[in-house]
C-alpha positions as CSV (number, residue, x, y, z in Angstrom):
1,M,264.2,9.1,-131.3
2,T,266.4,6.0,-130.3
3,Q,266.0,4.0,-126.8
4,D,268.8,5.3,-125.0
5,Q,267.3,9.0,-125.6
6,P,265.0,10.0,-122.6
7,R,261.4,11.5,-123.9
8,I,260.9,14.7,-123.2
9,P,257.2,15.7,-122.5
10,L,256.4,18.6,-123.7
11,R,253.7,21.1,-122.9
12,T,252.0,24.1,-124.5
13,C,252.2,27.7,-122.7
14,L,249.3,29.6,-122.1
15,G,250.8,32.9,-122.6
16,C,252.3,32.5,-126.0
17,G,251.1,28.9,-127.7
18,E,254.7,27.3,-127.9
19,Q,255.3,23.8,-126.8
20,R,258.7,23.5,-124.7
21,D,259.9,21.2,-122.3
22,K,257.5,21.0,-119.2
23,F,260.4,21.5,-117.0
24,A,261.0,24.6,-118.4
25,L,257.8,25.9,-117.6
26,V,255.2,27.1,-114.3
27,R,252.7,24.1,-113.9
28,L,249.4,25.5,-112.9
29,V,246.7,23.2,-111.5
30,V,242.7,24.1,-109.8
31,D,242.7,23.1,-106.4
32,N,239.1,22.2,-105.2
33,A,237.8,23.0,-108.5
34,E,237.8,26.4,-106.9
35,I,240.9,28.0,-107.6
36,L,244.2,27.8,-109.6
37,K,247.3,27.7,-107.9
38,I,251.1,26.8,-108.6
39,D,252.4,22.8,-108.6
40,W,255.8,24.2,-107.7
41,R,257.0,20.4,-107.6
42,Q,254.9,19.3,-111.2
43,T,253.1,16.9,-109.0
44,E,249.7,18.0,-107.6
45,A,246.7,15.5,-109.1
46,G,244.3,17.4,-111.5
47,R,244.8,18.7,-115.1
48,G,248.1,21.1,-115.6
49,S,248.1,24.0,-117.3
50,Y,251.9,25.8,-118.0
51,L,253.4,29.3,-118.1
52,C,256.6,30.2,-119.1
53,P,257.8,32.0,-116.7
54,D,258.7,34.5,-118.5
55,G,257.2,38.3,-117.8
56,D,255.6,39.0,-121.6
57,C,254.0,35.5,-121.3
58,L,252.7,36.5,-117.8
59,R,251.4,39.5,-119.2
60,R,249.3,37.5,-122.4
61,F,247.7,35.1,-120.0
62,F,246.1,37.6,-118.1
63,S,246.1,41.0,-120.2
64,H,244.5,38.2,-122.8
65,R,242.1,36.8,-120.5
66,R,243.9,33.2,-121.2
67,W,242.9,32.5,-117.6
68,K,239.4,32.1,-119.0
69,R,240.0,28.7,-120.8
70,L,240.9,27.4,-117.2
71,R,237.0,27.8,-116.3
72,V,237.8,28.2,-112.6
73,P,235.5,30.1,-110.6
74,W,238.0,32.3,-109.0
75,T,237.1,35.9,-108.0
76,P,239.8,38.8,-108.4
77,L,241.2,39.1,-105.5
78,Q,242.5,35.4,-105.9
79,R,243.5,36.4,-109.4
80,D,245.6,39.8,-108.7
81,H,247.3,36.9,-105.6
82,L,248.4,34.2,-108.5
83,K,249.8,37.2,-110.6
84,R,251.8,38.6,-107.8
85,E,252.9,35.5,-106.8
86,L,254.1,34.5,-110.7
87,E,255.5,38.2,-110.4
88,M,257.6,37.3,-107.6
89,M,258.7,34.3,-108.8
90,I,259.3,35.7,-112.8
91,Q,263.2,37.1,-113.0
92,P,264.4,38.9,-116.1
93,N,267.0,36.5,-116.9
94,K,265.1,32.9,-118.2
95,I,268.1,31.0,-116.9
96,E,267.8,32.8,-113.1
97,S,264.1,32.0,-113.6
98,L,264.3,28.3,-114.3
99,V,267.5,28.2,-111.4
100,G,264.4,30.0,-109.0
101,L,261.9,27.3,-110.0
102,A,264.3,24.3,-109.6
103,N,265.1,26.1,-105.8
104,R,261.4,26.3,-105.1
105,V,261.1,22.1,-105.5
106,G,264.2,21.4,-103.8
107,K,266.7,20.9,-107.0
108,V,269.8,23.1,-106.4
109,A,272.8,22.6,-104.3
110,L,274.1,25.7,-103.2
111,G,277.4,26.4,-102.1
112,Q,281.0,25.3,-102.8
113,Q,280.4,22.7,-100.5
114,A,277.2,21.0,-101.2
115,V,278.0,21.4,-104.9
116,E,281.4,19.0,-104.3
117,I,278.9,16.4,-102.1
118,A,276.6,17.0,-104.9
119,L,279.7,16.0,-107.9
120,K,280.7,13.2,-105.6
121,K,277.7,11.4,-105.4
122,R,277.0,11.7,-109.1
123,Q,273.6,13.9,-108.3
124,A,274.4,17.1,-110.0
125,R,273.2,17.5,-113.5
126,L,274.8,20.8,-114.3
127,V,276.9,22.9,-112.2
128,I,276.3,27.1,-113.0
129,L,279.7,28.9,-112.1
130,A,279.3,32.5,-112.0
131,A,281.3,34.6,-114.3
132,D,283.4,36.2,-111.7
133,A,283.9,33.6,-109.5
134,A,287.9,33.5,-108.4
135,A,290.5,31.9,-110.1
136,N,290.8,29.5,-107.8
137,T,287.6,28.3,-107.7
138,M,287.2,28.1,-110.9
139,T,290.0,25.8,-110.8
140,H,288.8,23.7,-108.3
141,F,285.5,23.3,-109.8
142,S,286.7,22.4,-113.2
143,E,289.2,19.4,-112.2
144,L,285.7,18.1,-110.3
145,I,283.0,18.8,-113.5
146,Q,285.6,16.9,-115.4
147,K,286.0,13.8,-113.3
148,S,282.1,13.8,-112.9
149,R,281.5,14.5,-116.5
150,T,279.3,17.0,-115.5
151,P,278.1,20.2,-117.6
152,V,279.1,23.3,-116.6
153,L,277.7,26.7,-117.5
154,T,279.5,29.7,-116.4
155,T,276.9,32.7,-116.3
156,G,275.6,35.7,-114.4
157,L,277.3,37.5,-111.2
158,K,278.0,36.2,-107.9
159,S,276.1,39.3,-106.7
160,D,273.2,38.9,-108.9
161,R,272.8,35.4,-108.3
162,G,273.4,36.1,-104.1
163,R,270.0,38.3,-104.5
164,L,268.3,35.2,-106.0
165,F,268.9,33.3,-102.9
166,A,268.9,35.9,-100.8
167,R,272.4,35.7,-99.3
168,D,275.3,38.2,-100.7
169,S,276.8,36.1,-103.4
170,V,277.0,33.3,-104.8
171,A,279.7,31.3,-106.8
172,V,278.7,28.5,-107.3
173,L,275.5,25.7,-107.9
174,A,274.3,22.5,-109.4
175,I,271.0,21.8,-110.4
176,L,270.0,18.3,-109.4
177,H,267.2,17.2,-111.5
178,D,267.5,16.0,-115.5
179,G,263.8,18.4,-116.5
180,F,265.1,21.5,-114.8
181,A,269.4,21.2,-116.0
182,R,268.0,20.3,-120.0
183,A,265.8,23.5,-119.8
184,I,268.5,25.4,-118.5
185,G,271.1,24.3,-121.3
186,N,268.5,24.9,-124.2
187,L,268.0,28.3,-123.0
188,N,272.0,28.7,-123.0
189,I,272.1,27.4,-126.3
190,T,269.1,29.6,-127.7
191,D,270.8,32.1,-126.2
192,A,274.0,31.7,-127.7
193,T,272.5,31.7,-131.1
194,H,270.9,34.5,-131.0
195,S,273.8,36.8,-129.9
């Protein structure tokens, strides 16, 4: 690794046991030595544990009782609450799960105007365009993206992304965090090599 390349912090998923970029994982932290909760911003004090935002890892974590490794004295009610919260966050598409995580911590610019501002201020780390975005939207953002040299990913449908953000449709969004942008880019490369 050269000095120019940023060090990527890796963490181990409690579900699958694989090491991944920490921003591609959900961080769990013990609150007041009593309950386990989700640390959306990955900034709370305490020893963190990590879980892939994936249904299979979530099932392994709860069904194989891997949560017992955390030594947290929590009730079945608290455990069920955490499980429901994680299930609501996890999307069938891993890219959408990471976009949802980035949005929870305020690292997403949503919609044409917000993305334009993020590109002009050089805050955008990755632009995601819906595959069914209008031709003039694609052309407009292609020009802006070329000027700012921001990576772009074309995936998903406007309506599917709209459901993720409780809107009718979302044609374009920008990820404003290096870690999330890198994790989404890596997922896209993995998906492309497996298809």
